[in-house]
KEGUZA-895488 format. One line per field, with one value per residue (C-alpha): residue number from 0; residue in one letter; x, y, z. Coordinates in nm, 4 decimals, padded with zeros to 6 digits, always signed. Each point is the difference from the previous one (the first is absolute). Layout:
KEGUZA-895488
i c(NUM, ...)
aa c(A, ...)
u c(X, ...)
v c(Y, ...)
w c(Z, ...)
This chain:
KEGUZA-895488
i c(0, 1, 2, 3, 4, 5, 6, 7, 8, 9, 10, 11, 12, 13, 14, 15, 16, 17, 18, 19, 20, 21, 22, 23, 24, 25, 26, 27, 28, 29, 30, 31, 32, 33, 34, 35, 36, 37, 38, 39, 40, 41, 42, 43, 44, 45, 46, 47, 48, 49, 50, 51, 52, 53, 54, 55, 56, 57, 58, 59, 60, 61, 62, 63, 64, 65, 66, 67, 68, 69, 70, 71, 72, 73, 74, 75, 76, 77, 78, 79, 80, 81, 82, 83, 84, 85, 86, 87, 88, 89, 90, 91, 92, 93, 94, 95, 96, 97, 98, 99, 100, 101, 102, 103, 104, 105, 106, 107, 108, 109, 110, 111, 112, 113, 114, 115, 116, 117, 118, 119, 120, 121, 122, 123, 124, 125, 126, 127, 128, 129, 130, 131, 132, 133, 134, 135, 136, 137, 138, 139, 140, 141, 142, 143, 144, 145, 146, 147, 148, 149, 150, 151, 152, 153, 154, 155, 156, 157, 158, 159, 160, 161, 162, 163, 164, 165, 166, 167, 168, 169, 170, 171, 172, 173, 174, 175, 176, 177, 178, 179, 180, 181, 182, 183, 184, 185, 186, 187, 188, 189, 190, 191, 192, 193, 194, 195, 196, 197, 198, 199, 200, 201, 202, 203, 204, 205, 206, 207, 208, 209, 210, 211, 212, 213, 214, 215, 216, 217, 218, 219, 220, 221, 222, 223, 224, 225, 226, 227, 228, 229, 230, 231, 232, 233, 234, 235, 236, 237, 238, 239, 240, 241, 242, 243, 244, 245, 246, 247, 248, 249, 250, 251, 252, 253, 254, 255, 256, 257, 258, 259, 260, 261, 262, 263, 264, 265, 266, 267, 268, 269, 270, 271, 272, 273, 274, 275, 276, 277, 278, 279, 280, 281, 282, 283, 284, 285, 286, 287, 288, 289, 290, 291, 292, 293, 294, 295, 296, 297, 298, 299, 300, 301, 302, 303, 304, 305, 306, 307, 308, 309, 310)
aa c(X, X, X, X, X, X, X, X, X, X, X, X, X, X, X, X, X, X, X, X, X, X, X, X, X, X, X, X, X, X, X, X, X, X, X, X, X, X, X, X, X, X, X, X, X, X, X, X, X, X, X, X, X, X, X, X, X, X, X, X, X, X, X, X, X, X, X, X, X, X, X, X, X, X, X, X, X, X, X, X, X, X, X, X, X, X, X, X, X, X, X, X, X, X, X, X, X, X, X, X, X, X, X, X, X, X, X, X, X, X, X, X, X, X, X, X, X, X, X, X, X, X, X, X, X, X, X, X, X, X, X, X, X, X, X, X, X, X, X, X, X, X, X, X, X, X, X, X, X, X, X, X, X, X, X, X, X, X, X, X, X, X, X, X, X, X, X, X, X, X, X, X, X, X, X, X, X, X, X, X, X, X, X, X, X, X, X, X, X, X, X, X, X, X, X, X, X, X, X, X, X, X, X, X, X, X, X, X, X, X, X, X, X, X, X, X, X, X, X, X, X, X, X, X, X, X, X, X, X, X, X, X, X, X, X, X, X, X, X, X, X, X, X, X, X, X, X, X, X, X, X, X, X, X, X, X, X, X, X, X, X, X, X, X, X, X, X, X, X, X, X, X, X, X, X, X, X, X, X, X, X, X, X, X, X, X, X, X, X, X, X, X, X, X, X, X, X, X, X, X, X, X, X, X, X, X, X, X, X, X, X)
u c(+00.5859, -00.3495, -00.2118, -00.3713, -00.1804, -00.2789, -00.2457, +00.1355, -00.0035, -00.3465, -00.1287, +00.1594, -00.1884, -00.3128, +00.0435, +00.0328, +00.3293, -00.0886, -00.0433, +00.3427, +00.1546, -00.1629, +00.1442, +00.3393, -00.0206, -00.1003, +00.3166, -00.1761, +00.1906, +00.3618, +00.0584, +00.2770, -00.0265, +00.0804, +00.2070, -00.3308, -00.1209, -00.2518, -00.0600, +00.1127, -00.0481, +00.2507, -00.1766, +00.1526, -00.1410, -00.3388, -00.0076, +00.1052, -00.2819, -00.2519, +00.1242, -00.0235, -00.3390, -00.1718, -00.1240, -00.1147, +00.1470, -00.2792, +00.2101, +00.3044, +00.1174, +00.0620, +00.2692, +00.1408, -00.1757, -00.2104, -00.3702, -00.1888, +00.2776, -00.1178, +00.0518, +00.0123, -00.3730, +00.0207, -00.0670, +00.1522, +00.3801, +00.0105, -00.2167, +00.2348, +00.3047, -00.1706, -00.0939, +00.3577, +00.1424, -00.2256, +00.1262, +00.3579, -00.0728, -00.1652, +00.2910, -00.2305, +00.2763, -00.1799, -00.3022, +00.2150, +00.2054, -00.3133, -00.1601, +00.2963, +00.0242, -00.3742, +00.0427, +00.2683, -00.2176, -00.2842, +00.2143, +00.1937, +00.3624, +00.2792, +00.0738, -00.3634, -00.0043, +00.3241, -00.0827, -00.3536, -00.1161, +00.3413, +00.1489, -00.3219, -00.0317, +00.3620, -00.0419, -00.2966, +00.2106, +00.2827, -00.2311, -00.0670, +00.3355, -00.0685, -00.2810, +00.0524, +00.2727, -00.0135, +00.0062, +00.3598, -00.0527, -00.3169, +00.1826, +00.2874, -00.2391, -00.2007, +00.3196, +00.0797, -00.3483, +00.0454, +00.3328, -00.1766, -00.2900, +00.2320, +00.1898, -00.3311, -00.0828, +00.3438, -00.0644, -00.3237, +00.1905, +00.0984, +00.3688, +00.0939, -00.0013, +00.3401, +00.3050, -00.0911, +00.2162, +00.0783, -00.0519, +00.1878, -00.0470, -00.0636, +00.0166, +00.3061, +00.2489, -00.1636, -00.3532, -00.1410, -00.3358, -00.0468, -00.3611, +00.0263, +00.2724, -00.1987, -00.2961, +00.2158, +00.1359, -00.3527, -00.1236, +00.2913, -00.0688, -00.3611, +00.1291, +00.2098, +00.3428, +00.2240, +00.0817, +00.2740, -00.0978, +00.3091, -00.2066, +00.0661, +00.3170, +00.1898, +00.3469, +00.0154, +00.2770, -00.2110, -00.2598, +00.2699, +00.1683, -00.3284, -00.1311, +00.3073, -00.0233, -00.3607, +00.0446, -00.2872, -00.1753, -00.1728, +00.0925, -00.2158, +00.0665, -00.2874, +00.0351, -00.2386, +00.1993, +00.1665, +00.2147, +00.3733, +00.1275, +00.2022, -00.2843, -00.0039, +00.3698, -00.0220, -00.2872, +00.1808, +00.3140, -00.1964, -00.1832, +00.3301, +00.1550, -00.3055, -00.0013, +00.3361, -00.1735, -00.2951, -00.2303, -00.3013, -00.0400, -00.3420, -00.0126, -00.3121, -00.1491, -00.2026, +00.3128, +00.1587, +00.0954, -00.1176, +00.3603, +00.0495, -00.3293, +00.1280, +00.3283, +00.0595, +00.1978, -00.0879, -00.0153, -00.1601, -00.3734, -00.2087, -00.3339, -00.2294, -00.2375, -00.0020, -00.2347, +00.2657, +00.2639, -00.2226, -00.0667, +00.3678, +00.1078, -00.2486, +00.1488, +00.3578, -00.0458, -00.0840, +00.3236, +00.2030, -00.1227, +00.0873, +00.3389, +00.1142, -00.0568, +00.0691, +00.2524, -00.2090, -00.2195, -00.2858, +00.1999, -00.1448, +00.1021, -00.2356, -00.0620, -00.1176, +00.3142, +00.1786, +00.3133, +00.3144, +00.2451, +00.2516, +00.3301)
v c(-00.4888, +00.1489, -00.0148, +00.0344, +00.1112, -00.2270, +00.2659, -00.0073, -00.3789, -00.0142, +00.2441, -00.2050, -00.3160, +00.1534, -00.0787, +00.2262, +00.1175, -00.1710, -00.3339, +00.0388, +00.0716, -00.3113, -00.2120, +00.1557, -00.0655, -00.3620, -00.0450, -00.0263, +00.2980, +00.0895, +00.3655, +00.2402, +00.3051, +00.3619, +00.2058, +00.1121, -00.3578, -00.0064, -00.3281, -00.0284, -00.2938, -00.0560, +00.0083, -00.3380, -00.1537, +00.1576, -00.1487, -00.3412, +00.0224, +00.0792, -00.2906, -00.2432, +00.1108, +00.0823, +00.3376, +00.1980, +00.3447, +00.2539, +00.3148, -00.0636, +00.3598, -00.0587, -00.2476, +00.2421, -00.1764, +00.1514, -00.0713, -00.1793, -00.2317, -00.3276, -00.2590, -00.3224, -00.0562, -00.0153, -00.3586, +00.0464, +00.0090, +00.1566, +00.2882, +00.0551, +00.0033, +00.2371, +00.2370, +00.0025, +00.0495, +00.3026, +00.1476, -00.0454, +00.1440, +00.3026, +00.0368, -00.0239, -00.0985, +00.0317, -00.1940, -00.2801, -00.0389, +00.0053, -00.2690, -00.2378, +00.0633, -00.0630, -00.3343, -00.0899, +00.1076, -00.2104, -00.3128, -00.0387, -00.0993, +00.2111, -00.2818, -00.0091, +00.3769, -00.0015, -00.3059, +00.1199, +00.3635, +00.1708, -00.2087, +00.0069, +00.3787, +00.0544, -00.2371, +00.2098, +00.3138, -00.1685, -00.0450, +00.3743, +00.0958, -00.2208, +00.2269, +00.3406, +00.2604, +00.0707, -00.3689, -00.0101, +00.2981, -00.1556, -00.3284, +00.1727, +00.1979, -00.3154, -00.1766, +00.2815, -00.0256, -00.3756, +00.0539, +00.2176, -00.2424, -00.2924, +00.2170, +00.0717, -00.3715, -00.0645, +00.2606, -00.1807, -00.3152, -00.0065, -00.0670, -00.3559, -00.0759, -00.1034, -00.1166, -00.0923, -00.1215, +00.2370, -00.0264, +00.2114, +00.0381, +00.2105, +00.0026, -00.1362, +00.2129, +00.1809, -00.0435, +00.3514, -00.0936, +00.1109, -00.0924, -00.3846, -00.0110, +00.2409, -00.2366, -00.3013, +00.1789, +00.0866, -00.3575, -00.1265, +00.2597, -00.1183, -00.3516, +00.1254, +00.0509, +00.2971, +00.1056, +00.2106, +00.0954, +00.0829, +00.1404, -00.0331, -00.0706, -00.1730, -00.1376, -00.3756, +00.0167, +00.2344, -00.2698, -00.2069, +00.2795, +00.1456, -00.3442, -00.0374, +00.3517, -00.0460, -00.3640, -00.0724, -00.3360, +00.0767, +00.1892, +00.0847, +00.1000, +00.1564, -00.0230, +00.2411, +00.1578, -00.1800, -00.2676, -00.0056, -00.2817, -00.1464, +00.0069, -00.3816, -00.0136, +00.3029, -00.1452, -00.3306, +00.1792, +00.2187, -00.2997, -00.1778, +00.3020, +00.0566, -00.3681, +00.0622, +00.2556, -00.2324, +00.2387, -00.1121, +00.1698, +00.0674, +00.1144, +00.1189, +00.2644, +00.0267, -00.0084, -00.3039, -00.2482, -00.3586, -00.1201, +00.1733, -00.1311, -00.3520, +00.0483, -00.2279, +00.0847, -00.0922, +00.3669, +00.1297, +00.0513, +00.1794, +00.1749, +00.0901, +00.2119, +00.1965, -00.2636, -00.2671, +00.2217, +00.0682, -00.3693, -00.0877, +00.2882, -00.1042, -00.3485, +00.1216, +00.2421, -00.2833, -00.1783, +00.3202, +00.0962, -00.3430, -00.0487, +00.3515, +00.2495, +00.3502, +00.2300, +00.3018, -00.0385, +00.1773, +00.3236, +00.2257, +00.3437, +00.2909, -00.1243, -00.3403, -00.1821, -00.2482, +00.1405, -00.1979, -00.0875, +00.2662, -00.0295)
w c(+03.8788, +00.0068, +00.3152, +00.0693, +00.3130, +00.1303, -00.1159, -00.3581, -00.0193, +00.1559, -00.2594, -00.2770, +00.0939, +00.1481, +00.3697, +00.3002, +00.1445, +00.3286, -00.1817, -00.1589, +00.3380, +00.1479, -00.2821, +00.0627, +00.3739, -00.0775, -00.2077, -00.3356, -00.1402, +00.0795, +00.0825, +00.0839, +00.2240, -00.0751, +00.2423, +00.1485, +00.0477, -00.2860, -00.1850, -00.3616, -00.2391, -00.2813, -00.3370, -00.0896, +00.3213, -00.0698, -00.3506, +00.1348, +00.2540, -00.2752, -00.2133, +00.2913, +00.1302, -00.3280, +00.1236, -00.3048, -00.0542, +00.0408, -00.0407, -00.2225, +00.0354, +00.3717, -00.1102, -00.2564, -00.2898, -00.2745, +00.0414, -00.2732, -00.1192, +00.1529, -00.2736, +00.1988, -00.0389, -00.3784, -00.0992, -00.3439, +00.0108, -00.3457, +00.1186, +00.2922, -00.2266, -00.2415, +00.2830, +00.1299, -00.3494, -00.0457, +00.3265, -00.1224, -00.3440, +00.1582, +00.2454, +00.3021, +00.2376, +00.3336, -00.1259, -00.1457, +00.3182, +00.2138, -00.2157, +00.0435, +00.3735, +00.0302, -00.1782, +00.2534, +00.2949, -00.1382, +00.0226, -00.3239, +00.0373, -00.1460, -00.2455, -00.1149, -00.0530, -00.1983, -00.2127, -00.0715, +00.0101, -00.0045, -00.2777, -00.2017, +00.0227, -00.1056, -00.2937, -00.1170, +00.0307, -00.1885, -00.2995, -00.0310, -00.1473, -00.3019, -00.1197, +00.1652, -00.0302, +00.3746, +00.0936, +00.1212, +00.2294, +00.1397, +00.0646, +00.1784, +00.2186, +00.0750, +00.1069, +00.2408, +00.1513, +00.0386, +00.1787, +00.2539, +00.0330, +00.0747, +00.2489, +00.1734, +00.0108, +00.1458, +00.2695, +00.0897, +00.0998, +00.3695, +00.0660, +00.0983, +00.3685, +00.1285, -00.1937, -00.3565, -00.2910, -00.2833, -00.3756, -00.2556, -00.3721, -00.3071, -00.3770, -00.1872, -00.1968, -00.2901, +00.1377, +00.0630, +00.1529, +00.3615, +00.0754, -00.0135, +00.2637, +00.2181, -00.0246, +00.0891, +00.3066, +00.1114, -00.0491, +00.2110, +00.2703, +00.0133, +00.0731, +00.2909, -00.1579, +00.0471, -00.3550, -00.1567, -00.3552, -00.2069, -00.2880, -00.3720, -00.1989, +00.2811, -00.0874, +00.0495, +00.2581, +00.2143, +00.0597, +00.1692, +00.1933, +00.1260, +00.0962, +00.2161, +00.1389, +00.1119, +00.1041, -00.2381, -00.0135, -00.3318, -00.3159, -00.3003, -00.3613, -00.1961, -00.3794, -00.1721, -00.2839, -00.2879, +00.1657, -00.0760, -00.2202, +00.2857, +00.2549, +00.0240, +00.0956, +00.2281, +00.2003, +00.0407, +00.1142, +00.2419, +00.1461, +00.0600, +00.1712, +00.2171, +00.0941, +00.1636, +00.2224, +00.0636, -00.1883, -00.2045, -00.3394, -00.1534, -00.3632, -00.1795, -00.2237, -00.3173, -00.2190, +00.1651, -00.2763, +00.0175, +00.0067, +00.3349, +00.1355, -00.0626, +00.1863, +00.2943, +00.3119, +00.3604, +00.0991, -00.3242, -00.0474, -00.2615, +00.0431, -00.2866, +00.2125, +00.3226, +00.1418, -00.0613, +00.1569, +00.3004, +00.0609, -00.0316, +00.2250, +00.2689, +00.0178, -00.0308, +00.2882, +00.2384, -00.0818, +00.0029, +00.3433, +00.1352, -00.1608, -00.0938, +00.2801, -00.1238, +00.1613, -00.1017, +00.3096, -00.1717, -00.0368, -00.2703, -00.1195, -00.0686, -00.3558, +00.1245, -00.1185, +00.2253, +00.1542, -00.0853, +00.2728, +00.0947, -00.1814)
């Protein structure tokens, strides 16, 4: 976890170090102390403070961001997407990541960023390979930059306070796409869930075993690649098995067939967008906290993944 001194944070938002210390002493900003007793603010808490108060960022570099990449003020969404796509095409990693983090600081939700600017920019990049010999390489590099950008957004989300239910999930067998499941995990984290992302190409039985291992209240399956012919039956079977563990299953993704979207099970839900997922997860968390207390007790490892119970 990254930390800022009051001086660094003050420089970032254009206020004095003494003002920052007064806000800290008034309880407006949580801090930790170094061995020498100096105040330090976690970067995630600083970003949350900026989102809640609306303080503009005067010096992005003080937060580790690249200056000059503030896109939130652009009224035209297409212009924003085009600007981000150009950063990806030109492999300007630091500038792209800074632009997305700035959008988050300026008040956009993770779901809004993923559904809008991130998805739009990647769709533009995906069109390049149709007309350029280097298109595939550009797309692969852009995907790598997006992985790092989403990881940075995830790091900007403060950990849940107290015991919080866990969600697990990933892509189904044969689905090689990593980024969608990363985005889902980040959206869930923003709603207060602990999340354990299993990645791509997850065997069906692992969704059940890992849900049990983490005492999960929610599981997700992200279908982005060509869906298998038996996806309908597999989802039904998975929903039934998870029902036995009192786990809710959410299935979504751009390649999800209509036949699966129409499936009906008490514990099965579909989400066409990250916004839909976010809204559902917010409501589901309230019920999960009330009826399904986690035994993880907020324990996280160094990678930010919930620790399972000891065997």
